[in-house]
C-alpha positions in Angstrom: -35.9 -8.2 -58.8 -35.6 -5.5 -56.1 -33.3 -6.5 -53.3 -34.8 -7.1 -49.8 -34.3 -4.1 -47.6 -32.7 -6.2 -44.8 -29.1 -6.3 -43.7 -27.6 -9.8 -43.4 -24.9 -10.0 -40.7 -22.6 -13.1 -40.8 -20.2 -13.8 -38.0 -17.0 -15.6 -39.0 -13.6 -16.9 -37.9 -11.7 -19.2 -40.3 -14.9 -20.3 -42.2 -13.5 -20.8 -45.7 -15.1 -24.3 -45.9 -18.7 -23.0 -45.1 -18.9 -19.3 -46.0 -19.5 -19.5 -49.8 -22.6 -21.7 -49.3 -24.0 -19.2 -46.8 -23.3 -16.1 -48.9 -24.7 -17.7 -52.1 -28.0 -18.1 -50.3 -28.4 -14.4 -49.4 -27.9 -12.8 -52.8 -31.5 -11.5 -52.7 -30.7 -9.2 -49.7 -29.5 -5.6 -50.4 -26.7 -5.6 -47.9 -24.5 -8.3 -46.5 -21.8 -7.7 -43.8 -19.3 -10.3 -42.6 -18.0 -9.6 -39.1 -14.7 -11.4 -39.0 -12.3 -12.2 -36.1 -8.9 -12.2 -37.7 -9.3 -15.2 -39.9 -6.1 -16.7 -41.2 -7.6 -18.7 -44.0 -9.5 -17.5 -47.1 -12.6 -16.3 -45.3 -12.2 -12.6 -46.1 -11.3 -13.3 -49.7 -14.5 -15.4 -50.1 -16.6 -12.7 -48.5 -15.3 -10.1 -50.9 -15.9 -12.4 -53.9 -19.6 -12.4 -53.0 -19.5 -8.6 -52.6 -20.0 -8.7 -48.9 -18.6 -5.9 -46.8 -16.0 -7.2 -44.4 -15.6 -5.7 -40.9 -12.6 -6.7 -38.7 -13.4 -7.4 -35.1 -10.9 -7.5 -32.3 -12.5 -8.3 -28.9 -11.3 -6.2 -25.9 -12.6 -8.7 -23.3 -15.6 -6.6 -22.4 -19.1 -5.8 -23.5 -20.5 -5.2 -26.1 -19.5 -8.6 -27.6 -19.3 -9.3 -31.3 -22.9 -9.1 -32.4 -23.9 -6.0 -30.4 -20.6 -4.4 -31.1 -21.4 -4.6 -34.8 -24.8 -3.0 -34.3 -23.4 -0.2 -32.1 -20.3 0.7 -34.2 -21.0 0.0 -37.8 -22.9 1.9 -40.5 -25.7 -0.6 -41.2 -28.0 0.4 -44.0 -31.3 -1.0 -42.7 -33.1 -1.0 -39.5 -34.1 -4.7 -40.0 -31.3 -7.3 -39.8 -30.9 -11.0 -40.1 -28.1 -12.8 -38.1 -26.5 -15.9 -39.6 -23.6 -18.1 -38.7 -21.4 -19.3 -41.5 -22.9 -22.8 -41.3 -26.4 -21.6 -42.0 -28.2 -21.2 -45.3 -31.5 -19.5 -46.1 -34.0 -21.2 -48.4 -36.2 -19.9 -51.2 -39.2 -20.5 -48.9 -37.6 -18.4 -46.2 -36.8 -15.6 -48.6 -40.4 -15.7 -49.9 -41.9 -15.4 -46.4 -39.5 -12.7 -45.2 -40.2 -10.7 -48.5 -43.9 -10.6 -47.6 -43.0 -9.5 -44.1 -40.7 -6.7 -45.3 -43.4 -5.3 -47.6 -45.9 -4.8 -44.8 -46.0 -2.5 -41.9 -46.7 -4.9 -39.0 -46.7 -4.4 -35.2 -43.7 -6.6 -34.7 -40.2 -5.8 -33.4 -38.7 -9.1 -34.5 -39.3 -12.7 -35.6 -38.2 -16.0 -34.3 -36.7 -18.4 -37.0 -36.3 -22.1 -36.7 -33.1 -23.9 -37.6 -33.6 -27.1 -39.6 -30.6 -29.3 -39.0 -28.6 -31.0 -41.7 -26.9 -34.2 -40.4 -24.2 -35.7 -42.6 -25.8 -34.1 -45.7 -29.3 -35.3 -44.7 -31.8 -32.5 -44.2 -33.8 -33.6 -41.1 -37.5 -33.1 -41.7 -38.4 -33.8 -38.1 -36.9 -33.7 -34.6 -35.9 -30.8 -32.4 -35.3 -27.4 -34.0 -33.8 -24.4 -32.3 -36.0 -21.3 -32.5 -33.9 -18.1 -32.4 -34.7 -14.4 -32.5 -32.4 -13.6 -35.4 -34.6 -11.3 -37.5 -35.4 -8.0 -35.8 -35.4 -4.2 -35.8 -32.1 -3.1 -34.4 -33.6 0.0 -33.0 -36.0 -2.0 -30.8 -34.0 -5.1 -29.8 -30.5 -5.6 -28.4 -28.3 -8.2 -26.7 -28.1 -7.7 -23.0 -25.0 -7.6 -20.8 -24.6 -10.7 -18.7 -22.2 -11.8 -16.0 -20.0 -14.1 -18.0 -16.8 -12.2 -18.9 -14.7 -14.5 -16.5 -16.4 -17.7 -17.8 -14.7 -19.8 -20.5 -16.6 -21.4 -23.4 -18.0 -18.4 -25.3 -15.4 -15.6 -25.3 -16.1 -12.9 -27.9 -19.5 -14.0 -28.9 -22.8 -13.6 -27.1 -24.0 -16.8 -25.5 -27.0 -19.0 -25.9 -29.7 -16.6 -25.0 -32.1 -14.4 -26.9 -31.7 -10.7 -27.5 -34.3 -8.6 -25.6 -36.6 -5.7 -26.3 -35.1 -2.3 -25.5 -36.6 0.0 -23.0 -39.7 1.6 -24.4 -40.5 -1.3 -26.7 -41.6 -3.8 -24.2 -45.1 -3.9 -25.6 -43.9 -4.7 -29.2 -44.9 -8.1 -30.4 -42.5 -10.8 -31.6 -43.6 -12.9 -34.6 -42.6 -16.3 -36.0 -41.3 -17.0 -39.5 -42.4 -20.5 -40.4 -39.9 -21.3 -43.1 -36.7 -22.5 -41.5 -33.1 -21.8 -42.1 -30.8 -24.8 -42.9 -28.2 -25.4 -40.2 -25.1 -27.5 -41.2 -24.0 -27.9 -37.6 -22.6 -31.4 -37.7 -20.2 -31.6 -40.5 -17.1 -32.1 -38.3 -17.8 -34.4 -35.3 -14.6 -33.5 -33.4 -15.1 -29.8 -33.9 -18.7 -30.2 -32.7 -17.6 -32.0 -29.5 -14.9 -29.5 -28.7 -17.2 -26.6 -29.3 -20.0 -28.0 -27.2 -17.7 -28.9 -24.3 -17.0 -25.2 -24.1 -20.7 -24.3 -24.4 -21.6 -26.8 -21.6 -19.1 -25.2 -19.2 -20.4 -21.7 -20.0 -24.1 -22.8 -19.6 -23.4 -24.5 -16.3 -21.8 -21.4 -14.9 -24.7 -19.3 -16.2 -27.2 -21.6 -14.5 -25.3 -21.5 -11.2 -25.0 -17.8 -11.3 -28.7 -17.4 -12.3 -27.2 -15.1 -15.0 -29.5 -15.8 -17.9 -31.6 -12.9 -19.1 -35.3 -13.6 -19.4 -36.5 -15.1 -22.6 -38.8 -12.6 -24.4 -41.6 -15.3 -24.5 -43.1 -16.1 -21.1 -43.8 -19.8 -21.6 -40.3 -20.4 -23.0 -38.8 -18.7 -20.0 -40.9 -20.8 -17.6 -39.9 -24.0 -19.4 -36.2 -23.1 -19.3 -36.4 -22.3 -15.6 -37.9 -25.7 -14.8 -35.6 -27.8 -16.9 -32.1 -26.2 -16.7 -31.0 -28.1 -13.6 -33.1 -31.2 -14.0 -31.3 -34.5 -14.2 -34.2 -35.7 -16.4 -33.4 -33.1 -19.1 -31.1 -35.3 -21.2 -33.7 -38.1 -21.6 -36.6 -35.6 -21.9 -34.7 -33.9 -24.8 -34.1 -37.2 -26.5 -37.8 -38.3 -26.2 -39.0 -34.9 -27.4 -36.7 -34.9 -30.4 -36.9 -38.6 -31.4 -40.5 -39.4 -30.5 -42.7 -36.3 -29.9 -41.2 -34.4 -32.8 -41.1 -37.6 -34.9 -37.3 -37.7 -35.3 -37.6 -41.5 -35.8 -39.0 -40.8 -39.3 -35.6 -39.4 -40.3 -34.1 -42.9 -39.8 -30.6 -43.3 -38.6 -29.9 -39.6 -39.0 -32.8 -38.8 -36.7 -31.6 -41.1 -34.0 -28.0 -39.9 -34.2 -29.3 -36.3 -34.0 -31.5 -37.0 -31.0 -28.6 -38.7 -29.2 -26.4 -35.7 -29.9 -28.9 -33.4 -28.2 -29.0 -35.8 -25.2 -25.2 -35.8 -25.2 -25.0 -32.1 -24.9 -27.5 -32.0 -22.0 -25.4 -34.7 -20.3 -22.3 -32.4 -20.8 -24.1 -29.6 -19.0 -25.1 -31.8 -16.1 -21.6 -33.1 -15.8 -20.3 -29.5 -15.6 -22.9 -28.6 -13.0 -21.7 -31.6 -10.8 -18.1 -30.6 -11.2 -18.7 -26.9 -10.4 -21.1 -27.6 -7.5 -19.8 -25.9 -4.3 -17.1 -24.1 -6.2 -16.8 -20.6 -7.4 -17.9 -20.3 -11.0 
């Protein structure tokens, strides 16, 4: 079978427990590059075992950060790219759908992809799913520079915002890939808590600075503007995930997941209260 003419870019740092699963899932793509931040475990060895190109990244505390740095500095074989974290896995359905996309000349500059969460080895069929712009033409879309270099919580990696269309491509459409990517985000509860405490601090500072770039989809941007500071957001997120998106059909796992989303929103609100009236 011909390999898909799309470059898969995987960001890593000490991901020996997760990387093999990720790389096994992308064997149908013609190029796989692992961008690694000085891992001290077996991450690089595992990447090379799966014939992935390994690129060493050392952050200089400025922009571009890790993802855009890779695009700007590395010899990437294809215009179309797919971004993955080491805890993500593409499915056969996703590969089938993206294969059709890659064989057609469509008026799109990128595609949103939903992340289907896996909770304690249970693939959640319902509930909230993140929808990220991770498949796109690197000539048309890029990560913007935002005012967060002095904010903790993210560091070398771009934050929780979407890349945007480059100048001259504002009229290009963004499509939706319907088949999700599996996201094993909750395998280590303590690591999840620590990581999201940092994310919450970063997000609170971004909100107070009004530093978020605009989402490329108008209605998503409007919704985010309305809810970011709302004290109702934690409960609204829980209701949306558990009831509106039928998370209760996933049983205990669906409930635990919905509560985790509420917990993160509570973390952000707590940070907003702590930072209120202080320089962020």
